[in-house]
BAKE-639848 format. One line per 8 residues: number of its first residue (from 1); their letters; for each residue x, y, z of C-alpha. Coordinates in Angstrom, 3 decimals, decimal comma. Layout:
# BAKE-639848
NUM> A> X:Y:Z  ...
//
This chain:
# BAKE-639848
1> XXXXXXXX> 0,000:0,000:0,000  1,469:3,345:-0,958  2,221:6,093:1,553  -0,465:8,278:-0,044  -3,045:5,557:0,278  -2,173:5,099:3,950  -1,887:8,767:4,900  -4,894:10,099:3,043
9> XXXXXXXX> -7,496:8,390:5,259  -5,770:9,730:8,379  -5,700:13,233:6,989  -9,373:13,120:6,052  -10,479:11,656:9,402  -8,466:14,241:11,306  -9,970:17,019:9,221  -13,512:15,826:9,864
17> XXXXXXXX> -13,025:15,464:13,600  -11,285:18,828:13,884  -14,124:20,490:12,014  -16,723:18,835:14,164  -15,008:19,943:17,353  -15,856:23,523:16,501  -19,533:22,804:15,988  -22,354:22,735:18,491
25> XXXXXXXX> -23,646:19,537:19,995  -26,898:20,184:18,162  -25,011:20,063:14,872  -24,437:16,300:15,133  -26,582:15,597:11,998  -24,209:17,741:9,990  -21,209:15,926:11,470  -22,863:12,598:10,655
33> XXXXXXXX> -23,489:13,600:7,033  -19,947:14,857:6,517  -18,561:11,804:8,283  -20,638:9,542:6,064  -19,355:11,158:2,881  -15,761:10,983:4,078  -16,286:7,400:5,283  -17,625:6,413:1,902
41> XXXXXXXX> -14,613:7,973:0,260  -12,240:6,171:2,585  -14,003:2,869:1,928  -13,842:3,409:-1,801  -10,078:3,775:-1,580  -9,980:0,195:-0,393  -12,738:-1,223:-2,552  -16,295:-0,648:-3,690
49> XXXXXXXX> -17,494:-3,107:-1,037  -16,009:-0,979:1,713  -17,705:2,195:0,498  -21,034:1,309:2,168  -19,409:0,279:5,432  -17,328:3,439:5,310  -20,468:5,516:5,052  -21,966:3,947:8,174
57> XXXXXXXX> -18,745:4,028:10,187  -17,902:7,604:9,114  -21,387:8,878:9,870  -21,419:7,243:13,305  -17,928:8,424:14,169  -18,605:12,008:13,053  -21,923:12,191:14,932  -20,457:10,684:18,106
65> XXXXXXXX> -17,442:12,944:18,112  -19,606:16,000:17,509  -21,882:14,999:20,386  -19,023:14,427:22,821  -16,682:17,237:21,825  -18,775:19,637:19,851  -19,873:22,300:22,314  -19,638:26,041:22,153
73> XXXXXXXX> -20,642:29,243:23,885  -22,797:31,137:21,442  -23,628:34,030:23,785  -20,099:34,245:25,210  -21,168:34,053:28,848  -18,630:31,370:29,768  -21,204:28,553:29,998  -21,223:25,903:27,270
81> XXXXXXXX> -24,393:25,837:25,190  -25,126:22,235:26,149  -25,892:23,323:29,728  -26,776:26,966:29,142  -30,373:27,301:30,335  -30,522:30,953:29,312  -29,102:31,237:25,780  -28,735:34,635:24,210
89> XXXXXXXX> -27,591:36,409:27,373  -26,579:40,020:26,545  -22,803:40,632:26,496  -21,274:41,544:29,849  -24,094:40,046:31,895  -22,974:38,168:35,006  -24,408:34,651:34,952  -24,647:31,666:37,280
97> XXXXXXXX> -23,529:28,084:36,614  -26,595:27,542:34,415  -25,826:30,565:32,252  -28,723:32,591:33,629  -28,343:36,218:34,723  -27,549:36,646:38,402  -30,288:38,611:40,067  -28,909:41,574:41,959
105> XXXXXXXX> -31,314:42,641:44,651  -31,586:46,335:45,196  -30,301:47,376:48,608  -33,007:47,940:51,150  -32,900:51,501:52,352  -34,449:51,761:55,750  -36,033:55,020:56,688  -34,360:56,591:59,700
113> XXXXXXXX> -36,221:56,036:62,923  -38,282:59,018:63,958  -37,728:60,117:67,540  -41,194:61,004:68,766  -40,052:62,911:71,828  -36,862:64,928:72,043  -35,603:67,785:74,176  -33,210:70,481:72,995
121> XXXXXXXX> -31,393:72,093:75,886  -30,165:75,663:75,333  -27,648:76,694:77,969  -25,614:79,807:78,710  -28,172:82,303:77,453  -26,616:85,603:78,562  -29,659:87,378:79,943  -28,844:90,534:81,811
129> XXXXXXXX> -29,557:90,590:85,536  -33,285:90,462:86,217  -33,893:90,597:82,448  -35,449:88,364:79,869  -33,944:90,265:76,951  -31,843:88,192:74,522  -28,490:89,577:73,434  -26,950:88,932:69,953
137> XXXXXXXX> -25,010:85,893:71,205  -28,237:84,359:72,554  -30,012:85,029:69,267  -27,200:83,351:67,312  -27,660:80,181:69,384  -31,413:80,275:68,873  -30,962:80,801:65,119  -29,309:77,376:64,968
145> XXXXXXXX> -32,163:75,864:66,964  -34,785:77,494:64,728  -33,082:76,216:61,575  -32,988:72,694:62,968  -36,639:72,811:63,967  -37,706:74,044:60,525  -35,716:71,298:58,792  -36,220:68,343:61,120
153> XXXXXXXX> -39,541:68,957:62,832  -41,652:71,331:60,740  -44,908:69,832:62,012  -43,849:69,136:65,578  -45,457:70,528:68,681  -43,074:72,446:70,945  -43,036:73,043:74,669  -40,649:75,739:75,924
161> XXXXXXXX> -39,618:75,637:79,588  -37,280:78,021:81,404  -35,027:77,038:84,343  -32,871:79,052:86,730  -30,215:78,397:89,306  -30,935:78,765:93,045  -29,658:82,322:93,465  -32,654:84,401:94,618
169> XXXXXXXX> -35,997:83,472:96,038  -38,164:80,699:94,674  -40,883:83,179:93,695  -38,444:85,454:91,913  -36,811:82,565:90,020  -40,194:81,178:89,001  -41,239:84,466:87,397  -37,797:84,926:85,806
177> XXXXXXXX> -37,876:81,455:84,272  -41,306:82,129:82,787  -40,206:85,452:81,256  -37,086:83,917:79,745  -39,006:80,966:78,322  -41,417:83,425:76,706  -38,516:85,425:75,274  -37,133:82,280:73,634
185> XXXXXXXX> -40,541:81,273:72,266  -41,121:84,741:70,814  -37,735:84,696:69,106  -38,395:81,275:67,551  -41,653:82,631:66,103  -39,815:85,648:64,669  -37,334:83,179:63,150  -40,033:81,387:61,213
193> XXXXXXXX> -41,417:78,779:63,609  -45,253:78,845:63,378  -46,794:80,207:66,574  -49,274:77,336:66,411  -46,391:74,885:66,831  -45,610:76,237:70,299  -48,264:74,654:72,477  -46,893:75,599:75,889
201> XXXXXXXX> -44,515:78,157:77,396  -43,787:77,860:81,103  -41,153:78,202:83,801  -39,868:75,714:86,332  -37,838:78,207:88,342  -35,103:76,508:90,343  -37,163:73,368:91,005  -35,488:71,068:88,474
209> XXXXXXXX> -31,711:71,400:88,823  -29,470:69,145:86,744  -26,266:70,030:88,603  -25,041:71,217:92,001  -26,049:74,827:92,693  -23,201:75,089:95,185  -20,668:75,502:92,344  -20,348:78,066:89,586
217> XXXXXXXX> -20,297:75,401:86,891  -23,306:73,687:88,437  -25,325:76,902:88,476  -24,413:77,507:84,806  -25,764:74,062:83,953  -29,012:74,837:85,742  -29,590:78,136:83,893  -31,157:76,792:80,737
225> XXXXXXX> -34,175:76,740:78,449  -35,500:73,388:77,297  -37,476:72,941:74,086  -39,407:69,680:74,061  -40,263:68,370:70,597  -43,282:66,106:70,156  -43,412:64,759:66,620
//
């Protein structure tokens, strides 16, 4: 047998199988047809009798090889078509092991908890002696409070309460705390807080200390105006 006669079948078989390896598993009929033609040709090289057997053997070999090795990734998602349950995935889409797009759940944004009751404590208001008049430094502090109330609690109900230290009589401090609470409430209204939002203005005098009145620092802590916010 000549070298050409021996080598030619090998070359043809290799060519068929290489071509089939680039096809899809669903293309096995095509592989079978091509394999049958090549098989018939190979059989005919030997004899006319072998042409029929070559057709059957070539067709079976081509179809089997295509089924086993012929697999591709038509949509380019990295999952072979034979197990891609979601063919045609758009380019760049992240997929799971089945080739289906990975569902990305939108982050749950929780609304901040609303504090129903809150108290703003304004300390170190520099009222003059026996006066409920606010000076520019006091007004600057209250401007910040008014801005916060307008932004954070526009519909809240406000209670303004004045407090004093223990210097002076109880009666005097009670009246002074009421006057200073009213001064703060009036300024908040001038700053844009609706008068209807302020439901109560009162004084507690020296009856509710938060620090020791025996010290200067303690008395400063006790001189304060509290604004209770009810949302």
